[in-house]
C-alpha positions, 0 to 999 in steps of 0.5 A: 856855442853849443852847435859848433859839436854838430858841425864837428860831426857833420864834418867828421861825417863828410870827410872821416879821414882829416889828413893834411893834403901835402905828402910828407914822411920826415918830421922836417919835410912837413915844414918844407912843404908847408913852406913852399904851400904859401901862396902856392896850391898843396897840389903844386907843392906835391908836385915838387916835392917828391924830386925835392926831397930826393935831391936832398933826403936829409935834413943835413943835406937841405942845410948844406945846400946850395940855395940857388940849387933849391930854388931850382927845384922849388921855381914853379911855387912862387916866391921861390927865391924867398923860399929856398933861403928860409928853407936852407936856413930853418934846416940849418937851425934846426941842426945847431940848436934842435938836435935836427928836431922841429920844435914841439913849443910855439915860441921855438917854431916862431923863430924859424925863417918863414914860420908864422902863427899858422905853419907853427899851429899845424906843425904842432898838431900834426907831428906833435898833436898838440891839442887847440892847435888852430890852424887859421888858412884862407878856407878856416877865415872865410867858413868860420865867418860864414859860419859865424863861428868868428869874425874878421880877417886877421888870422890871429884874432880869427884863431883865438875866437876859434880856440875859444869854442873849439874842443882842444882835441878837436881843433887840429882835425876840424881845421884839416877838414874846413880845408877840404869842405873849403875846397869842396863845397864852401869855395869863395866865389861860388858856394854849393849851398844846396849840397852842403851839410852846414847850411842849417849853421850858416849865417850867411846863407841864412841872411841870403834866403832872408834877402830873397824873401824880402825882396820877393815881397816887395 
């Protein structure tokens, strides 16, 4: 797909800074924030983590934490019991098996509680700048389908399709920009097609125009 570079360029122009929306200072804090973001908005997570990270300022503090106390800090994130349990256990594993560091391989990351491929790819891309890291969230899946870059709704299948066409050095930043684009313009229910810089590449927009045309001719 030759036009993938044009899509990347258009996204870069609109969103020069391809930064993760989650706020963190330490690598393991990003791991925690991403776990909290499941079924929750990044904005909500960013409201919660300052107090959480102040109460547990080190990896050891999280590893030694009472899960019930962590629950009180993450309660408003939803699924807070499982998230709190996963956070404490993951930090215990980082301390015991990885010298307190977030692992730098997909295999090791997937062994951590609460870490799936989406989280692992984000950590590899943001922490280690690993080429080819494709973070396949709901925005990425929806927009990739609309643009004809991928088909289907299964994250791992969409990830594989995108990995095959995205320049490896651009993939992580592309995914961050897609999230910004999905919140800003290409929303799930009411996309702002009239303002969209990717309209020339959008098969869904083209299909809508064609359908409107056939309807008006009938």
